[in-house]
N, C-alpha and C positions, 0 to 999 in steps of 0.2 A: 787769232781771230776771236773777237769778243762774243759773238752769238753762235752758240753751238746747239746741237740737238739736246745736250744735257740742260742747257738754259731753257730750251723750249719745254722740255719735260717739267722743269721747275715751274715755269709759267702756267702750264696746264694744271698741275697740282694746286698751285695757288688759287687759280680760278675755281677749281673744285671746292676748295676750302671756303671761298667766299659764297659759293652757291649753297653750301650746307650750313651756313651761319644761321642759327635759330633766332638771332636777334634782329634780323632784317625785317623791315616793314614790307608790305605788299609791293609798294612802289620801288623800294630798293631791290627787292627780289626780281621784279620785272626788269629793272635796269641790268642786273647781273646776268639774267637769262639772255638778254639781248647781247650783252658783252661776250658771253660765253659762245654764242653762235658765231660771232665775228672771229673770236680767238680760234675756235675750232676750224672754221673755214681757212684761216691763214695757216694754221698748223698743218692742215691737210696739204695745202700748196707747198709748204716748206718740205714736208716729208716726201711728197711726190717729186719735187725737184731733186732732193737727195737721192732718191731711188734712180732717177734718170741719170744723175752723175755717176752713180755706181755702175749702172748698166753700160754707160759709155766708157767708163774706165776699164771694165772687164773686157769689152769688145776691143779696146785699144791694146790691152795686154795680149789678148789672143792673136791679134793681127800685127804685133809689133814688128815682125820681120818685113811687113809691107809698108809700115808707116813709122817714121822715127819721131814725129812731132805729135804732141797731144794738144787738143784745143786749150786755149788760154784758161778757160774755166776749170780745167782739170789739173793744171800745173800747181805744184805744191809751193 
């Protein structure tokens, strides 16, 4: 899988570095702030989705005696 939570972490730190670049003009900084808000919102959704998958996986493992199949999204 190409996109991992590690990749997301790298993107977030890259965005943080762009925000703290002292050479940005006011307009460039405004653009980076807007971009950061979008990146942050997407990151939150990705993290929430990962949390949901973990909860579903945990529930499936607990109830494995009742269910032999995992949802497609959880299959490795």
